[in-house]
C-alpha positions as CSV (number, residue, x, y, z in Angstrom):
1,X,-0.2,0.4,-0.1
2,X,1.5,3.2,-0.9
3,X,1.5,6.3,1.7
4,X,0.4,9.5,-0.6
5,X,0.1,12.8,0.0
6,X,-3.4,15.0,0.2
7,X,-1.8,16.4,-3.5
8,X,-1.2,13.2,-4.8
9,X,-4.5,11.7,-3.9
10,X,-6.6,14.4,-5.0
11,X,-4.8,13.4,-8.3
12,X,-5.7,9.9,-8.7
13,X,-9.7,11.5,-8.8
14,X,-11.4,9.7,-12.3
15,X,-8.6,6.5,-11.9
16,X,-8.9,2.9,-10.7
17,X,-6.9,2.7,-7.4
18,X,-7.5,-1.1,-6.6
19,X,-9.1,-3.6,-7.3
20,X,-9.6,-6.2,-4.6
21,X,-8.7,-10.3,-3.9
22,X,-11.8,-12.9,-5.5
23,X,-14.5,-13.6,-2.3
24,X,-16.0,-17.3,-2.4
25,X,-19.0,-16.0,-1.9
26,X,-20.9,-19.4,0.0
27,X,-24.2,-21.3,0.9
28,X,-23.3,-21.2,4.2
29,X,-21.9,-17.4,3.8
30,X,-25.6,-16.4,2.6
31,X,-27.0,-17.9,5.8
32,X,-25.4,-16.2,7.9
33,X,-25.7,-12.9,6.3
34,X,-29.9,-14.1,6.5
35,X,-29.1,-14.9,10.7
36,X,-28.1,-11.9,10.8
37,X,-30.4,-10.0,9.2
38,X,-33.8,-12.3,9.5
39,X,-34.6,-11.7,6.2
40,X,-35.5,-15.8,5.4
41,X,-36.2,-14.7,1.8
42,X,-36.3,-18.8,-0.3
43,X,-33.9,-17.3,-3.1
44,X,-31.6,-17.1,-0.3
45,X,-31.8,-20.2,1.8
46,X,-33.1,-22.4,0.1
47,X,-31.9,-25.0,-3.1
48,X,-34.6,-26.8,-3.6
49,X,-37.0,-23.7,-4.3
50,X,-34.6,-21.2,-5.8
51,X,-33.9,-23.9,-8.0
52,X,-37.1,-23.3,-9.8
53,X,-37.0,-19.7,-10.2
54,X,-34.5,-18.0,-12.9
55,X,-31.9,-18.5,-11.0
56,X,-31.3,-21.5,-10.7
57,X,-29.9,-21.8,-7.2
58,X,-30.1,-19.4,-3.9
59,X,-28.6,-15.9,-4.5
60,X,-26.9,-13.8,-2.4
61,X,-28.7,-10.7,-0.8
62,X,-27.9,-7.6,-2.3
63,X,-26.7,-6.3,0.9
64,X,-24.8,-9.1,2.0
65,X,-22.7,-7.4,-1.4
66,X,-22.9,-4.6,-0.2
67,X,-21.5,-5.4,3.3
68,X,-19.2,-6.5,2.3
69,X,-17.2,-3.1,0.3
70,X,-14.8,-2.8,3.6
71,X,-13.6,-6.4,3.5
72,X,-12.8,-6.0,-0.2
73,X,-11.4,-2.7,0.1
74,X,-8.6,-4.2,2.4
75,X,-7.3,-7.2,0.2
76,X,-7.4,-3.8,-3.0
77,X,-3.7,-2.1,-1.8
78,X,-5.7,1.1,-1.7
79,X,-3.5,4.3,-1.5
80,X,-3.8,5.6,2.1
81,X,-3.0,9.4,2.9
82,X,-0.5,9.6,5.2
83,X,-0.9,10.6,8.7
84,X,-4.7,8.9,9.0
85,X,-5.5,9.0,12.5
86,X,-8.6,6.8,11.5
87,X,-11.8,7.0,9.3
88,X,-15.5,7.1,9.6
89,X,-18.2,6.0,7.3
90,X,-19.8,8.8,6.0
91,X,-22.7,7.2,3.9
92,X,-23.8,6.8,0.2
93,X,-24.7,8.6,-3.1
94,X,-26.1,5.9,-4.7
95,X,-26.3,1.9,-4.8
96,X,-27.8,-0.2,-7.5
97,X,-27.9,-4.2,-7.0
98,X,-27.9,-5.1,-11.6
99,X,-27.0,-8.8,-11.1
100,X,-27.4,-11.9,-8.7
101,X,-24.1,-13.6,-7.5
102,X,-24.7,-17.3,-7.0
103,X,-23.8,-19.0,-4.0
104,X,-20.9,-20.7,-4.8
105,X,-19.6,-17.7,-6.9
106,X,-16.2,-15.3,-7.1
107,X,-17.0,-12.0,-6.7
108,X,-14.0,-8.8,-6.6
109,X,-14.1,-4.8,-6.1
110,X,-12.5,-2.6,-8.8
111,X,-12.6,1.3,-7.0
112,X,-12.7,4.3,-8.9
113,X,-11.9,7.7,-7.1
114,X,-14.6,9.7,-7.6
115,X,-14.1,12.6,-5.3
116,X,-11.0,13.8,-2.6
117,X,-11.5,17.1,-0.6
118,X,-10.3,19.1,2.4
119,X,-13.5,19.7,4.2
120,X,-12.3,21.2,7.3
121,X,-8.1,21.0,8.4
122,X,-7.5,18.1,8.7
123,X,-10.9,16.1,7.8
124,X,-11.1,15.0,4.1
125,X,-14.1,13.7,2.0
126,X,-13.2,10.7,-0.2
127,X,-15.9,9.5,-2.4
128,X,-14.9,5.8,-4.5
129,X,-17.3,4.1,-6.8
130,X,-17.1,0.6,-6.4
131,X,-17.7,-2.0,-8.8
132,X,-18.2,-5.9,-7.7
133,X,-17.5,-7.8,-10.4
134,X,-19.1,-11.5,-10.5
135,X,-16.6,-13.7,-12.2
136,X,-17.3,-14.9,-15.4
137,X,-20.0,-12.6,-15.0
138,X,-21.6,-10.4,-18.2
139,X,-22.5,-7.3,-15.7
140,X,-21.2,-6.2,-12.1
141,X,-23.3,-7.4,-9.0
142,X,-23.6,-3.9,-7.8
143,X,-22.5,-0.4,-8.8
144,X,-22.2,1.9,-5.1
145,X,-21.0,5.5,-4.1
146,X,-19.1,5.0,-0.8
147,X,-17.6,8.0,0.9
148,X,-15.4,8.4,3.7
149,X,-14.2,11.0,6.0
150,X,-10.7,10.8,7.0
151,X,-9.0,12.5,9.5
152,X,-4.9,13.6,9.7
């Protein structure tokens, strides 16, 4: 991971700044997410019934895919702002679930820096576009804009 200045980070705006490792989305992960959220819709947790749908089997929750952004980001070798004390999730501008992720498929994130601005002295706001690729897929599982506050 490269340590960069605020000016160097700002110069990366508009560029892909990282690609994560692949992560397998297995049924056990989907089931744990269903238990954690109470979303036990059959298309997620019942392989037999889900096989009768257009998906041909169980699919991961869209919100499970969204919740993986922090984990996948840790494997993307992203540039880090020099002197960071901590970062905070600030929210998102948009999120679209574009394609289902079947149980057993692998996904990885492509991270593009959309904006990097100093909001206050020592406080920066970073907006990234996160595209979640499905291995052998025609389109991404999701595209989301994720905003973080970075304190130096």
